[in-house]
N, C-alpha and C positions, 0 to 999 in steps of 0.2 A: 362342681360347676353346673348350673342349671342349663338345660337346653334352651336356646333362644330362637325365636321366630323372626324372620325377616319382615321388614315393614312393607315391602312391595313384591309383586310376583317375580320380577327380575332384580337381583340385588348383588352386591359385592360379597366376597367371602367373609369379610370382616363383619358384615351385617348379621351373620349367623353365629357370631362369637367364636369363630374358628381361627386359629393361628397357624402360621407356617414358620417354624424355626423359633429362636429364642430372642430375637432382636425386636425392639418396638418399631411400629410403623411410624412414618412421618405424619404430620398433621393431615395432609391431603391423601396420604398413601398413594403417591403418584410421582412421576419423574419431575414434576413441577415443584416438589419439595426442595429441589436443588435451586437455590436463589439464582434468578436470571433466566432459567430455562422456561421456554414457552412452547405451547403446542397448539396447532390449528388444524382443523379438518375441513374438507369440502367433499360432500357426499352426493353421488349422482345415481338416482334411481328413476327409471322410466320404462314404460312398455311392459308387455306380458305376452305369453304365447310362444309360438315357434320362433326359433332363431332366424333372423334375417341379417346376415353380416353387413355391418356398416349402419344398421338401423337400430337393432336391439333384440331382445330386452337388455337394458343397461343396469348393472348392479356393480358399481365401482366408485372410485374416488381417489383422493390424495390426502396424505397427512404430512404436515411439516413440523419439525422440531427445531426451534431456535436455541442454540447453545448458550446464548447470552447477548448482551448489548453489542451492537455493531459487529455482527458475526463475520462479515467479509474482511474487516480491517483489524479485528482483534482475534488472532488465532488462539486455539486451545490445544494443549497437549492431548494426544489421542493415540489409540492403538486398536488393532482388530484381531479377530480370530475367525477362521473358517472351519466349520465342522464338516460340511459337505458343499462343494463348489458348484452344484448344479443350479446356478442362479446368478444374480448380479447385484452388486453393491458398488456403484461407480466411485471413482476417486480414491480407491484404496491404495493404488501405487504411490500417490502423493502422501497419503497418511503414513504409509510404510517408510517412505524416503525421508520426509521431514519430521515425522512424528507429531504432526499437527493437523487439526481440523480447521478449515477456513470456509465459513459459510454455513447456511442451514442444512439440515438433513431432511430428505423427503422420502416417503414410502408410497408406493402405488402398485399398479398391476404390471405384469411382465411386458406387455407391448406398449406401455406408455412411458417407459423410462427415459427415452430420448426427448420426448416432448417436455416432460417435467424438468429434466436437466436444463434444456434450453430456456425454459420459462424462468427458472431460478436465475440464470445468468442475465436474462433480459431485465428482470426485476432489480437485480443488483446494479446494472448499468443505469437504469432510471433513477434509482435511489442515490447513486453516487455521482450525479451529473456535476461536472466541473472538477472532479477529483482526478488523480492520475489514473491511467488505464488499469483495469482490474485484471489480476492474474490469479486464478484459482481453479480447482477441479471440484465441482459440486458432487456431493455424496447423495446418490439416489438408490434406494433399495426396492426390490420387487418380489412379489409372490403372485402365483397364477390363479386368477379367479374365473377361468373359463367354464367351470361347471355351472355357474349361475349367470355369468356376464357374457355379453358379446365382446370378448376380449380382443378379437381381431379388428373390431370396429374402431379401436383406439379413441374412445370417447372422452378421455381426459385431455382438455385443452389448456392453453396458457391462462385463460380466464379463470379456470378452476384452481390453478396453482396460485394465482394472484389472490383469489378469495381465501384460500387456506392461509396464506401469509398475512392477509389483513385480519383474519380471525385469531391468529396466534396470540395466546395470552397465558399468563401464569394462572394459578388457581385450579379449579376442578377440571379434569380431563374426561371428556366423553369416551365411552368404551363400547365394544361390540361392533354392530353393523354401521360403522362410521368411517369416513375418510378412506384411506387405502385398504382398510379392513372390511369394507362393505360387503364384498362378495366372497369372503374367505371361509374356509372349512378347516376345523381343527379336531383331530382325533375322532372323526366321524360325526361330529356335531357342528353346529354353526359356530364359527370362530370370528376372528377380527382383531381389533385393537384392544390391548389391555395394558395396565400399568400398576406399579406398586413401588414402595420405597421402604427403606430401613434406616434407623438411626444407630450410630455406633460411637461409643466412647473409648478412646485410646489414650491412656495416660490422663492428662488434664485437658484434652481437646475432644470435641465432638464433631463428627462428620456425618454426612448423609450419602446414601447410595440410592439412586432412583433408576427404574427400568421401565421402558416402554417396548412392547412387542407388537408385531403384526404376525398373528398366528394362523398358519395355513398348512399344518403338518400333522403327522402322526396317525398310527393305527388306533382304532377304537379299542381293540382287545388289550392294548398296552397302556391305556390311560390310567395313571395313578395320581391321586392327590393325597399328600401327606402319607404316602405309602399304601393308601387304600385302593383296592382294585375297583375303581369307579366304572371303567369301561365294561367290566364284567357284569354290572348291574342291568345292562340293557342289551337285548338281542336285536338283530336287524328286523325281527318281526315286531317287537315292541316299539322300537324307534327306527323306522326304515332309513336306508341310505340309498340315494339314486343309483340305478343299475350301472351307469357309466362313470361312477365316482372314482373307480380304480382302487388298487390295493392299499394305498396310503390312507384311505378314508375308512377302511375297516372291512371291505368286502373281500372275497377270495381273490388271491393274486391272479392277475391276468397279464399276458405277455405283452411287451411293447410291440408296436407303437401305441396300442390301445390304452395302455396304462397311463394314468394321469398323476403326475407328481405333485407334491406339495412342498412348501418351504416355510421358513420362519426367519424373520429379521428381529434381532434383539439390539436395542440401543441402551447403553448403560451410562449414566451421568453421575459424577461425584464431585463434591467440593473438597475432597482430600487432595493434598498436594502430591500428585503422582506424576512421574516422568513418563514419556511415551512407552518405554518397555514395561513399566508397571501397569499402564492402561491396557496394553496387550494381554498381560497376565490376568487382569481383572476381567476382560472380555472372555478369555479362555475359561476362567472359573465359572462365569455365568452360564456357560454351556452345560455345566453339571445340573443346573436347574431344569434344562430341557430333558436331560437324561433321567432325573428323578421322576418326571412325569411320564416317562416311556418313550421319549424322543430318541431316535437312534441314528440320525443322519442317513436315512435310507437312500438307495440308489437313485431315486427320482426326486430327492428332496434337497433343496439348497438352503443350508442353515448357516447364517452369517451373523457375526456379532461385532459391534463397534462400541468402544468405551472412550469417554473423554472426561477431562478434569477441568472444572471452572476456576481452579486455583491458578496462581502465577499469572495474573493479567499483564504483568510487566513484560512478558515475552513478546508482546506486540511491538515493543521498541526495536527488537531485532529485525523487524520487517518494515520499519519506517523508511522514509526517504533518506534520512541521515542516521543510520543505526549506530549505536555505540559499539565499541570494540568487544565488550563482554556484557552479559546480562546475568545477574545473580538470580537463582531460583531456589524455591523452598522444595524440599523433598521429604516425604515420609520414609523413614528407614525401613528397609525390607523386613526386618524381623517383626515389625508391627502390622504388616499388611494382611495377615490371615483374617483378622476381623472383617476387613472389607470383602475378602473372598467369600466368607460365610454369608455376609449380608447380601451380596450380589446373587448368590445361589438362591437364597430364600425369596428375594424380591422377584427374580426371574420366574420361579415357580408360581408365585402368587399372581404375577402379571398375566401369565397364561390362563390361570384359573379365572381371573377377573374378566378376561376376554370371553371365556366360555360362559361365565355366569351372566354377563351383560347382553350377549348376542341373543337375538330373537329369531325364531323360525323364519326362513326366507324362501320364497319361490321365485325362480329366475327363468332363464331361457329354456324353451321346450318343456315347461312345466316342472323342471327339476326342483325338488324341494329338499332343503337341508334343515333338519329339525334342531331346535335349541336343546341344550342339555337340560333334562328335567331336574329342577333344583331341589324339590322337596325330598325325594329319596336319596339324593347325593348328600344333602345337609344332614339327613338323619343318620346315614352311614358314617359320615365324618364326625358328627357329634358323639355317636356311640364309641367310635375309636378313640376320640380325644378323652372321653370319660373313663376309658379302660385303665385299670391299674398298671403301673409300669412293672418291669421285671418279669413279664410272662404270666403274672397272676391273673386269674379269671374271677 
């Protein structure tokens, strides 16, 4: 296989002819390959120079994921998995109790979770005027962007959530420094939003698995892509890391409270007919994609995963004003689920890679600069590894 050159300075992994795993990508290689799923971003960037709390500089935003049509009134089976609980993904107690997701999912920074949650409810109330009162627990995830952003200024407002909802669409998903991922750092490089998908054939049926991540985690020295030690290609002299970035971003370990933690939120969507416990299992397996890249759920990292299925739309009947006594559902038999596990692992790894590949160097508060992952040497190393004969031959 010939080595391929990307068409632009910042590109996706697939643009370099590099694959992760054995399953084909979806047409868009995005979570939006799952029919009905939409994604919208609102990015907030303003100011420069020294940090003035409440003023800026601002490097933040919000990302929304719509699981399908009428998300507040048509629940989807869902489940979750927590690798490390040093973070927040609201609404999980309801997901755990009912095994269902009701409403959109939103991703933002740590100190804007409450605002975003309330804005989602307000948007739903406006949308459902004249309907019966809404009861739901919005799902909002966070990662900390305070290295680049005036996080304590809480600059994400209801108008930004409304804008992200209005922009939510199927099709191409912007990645890198966008939405909730605007100010994030991943494995010592600029991180953010990334997405990927896989197609799986089981028997005579085909299913999709799509993943979207907000990546703000990991040590540089542990960064692996397709098993290649990518983090080891770059010293902090070659590609600097801000002095106060903390141990999770690749510098020497420093003691709390000075240490700055990172986190990652992983959202998995599938059109396979999974029940809630199977969604939880799928979310758990997606965490192996984090591990393959060097993620370890460190002490200061909040690593949370949520999976939902767009199949079985008839379960909405059970939550109607006049529900039937029983509702029949379709279920993939457990012995066939492994293919979805493998697809989720591969898509999670590539989603994080795509976040790293798309993100551009950013300077934020106090002149802190987080550099983009240099793509040319990474692509060269990955291509050479992909071309290497199997079985240990040289």
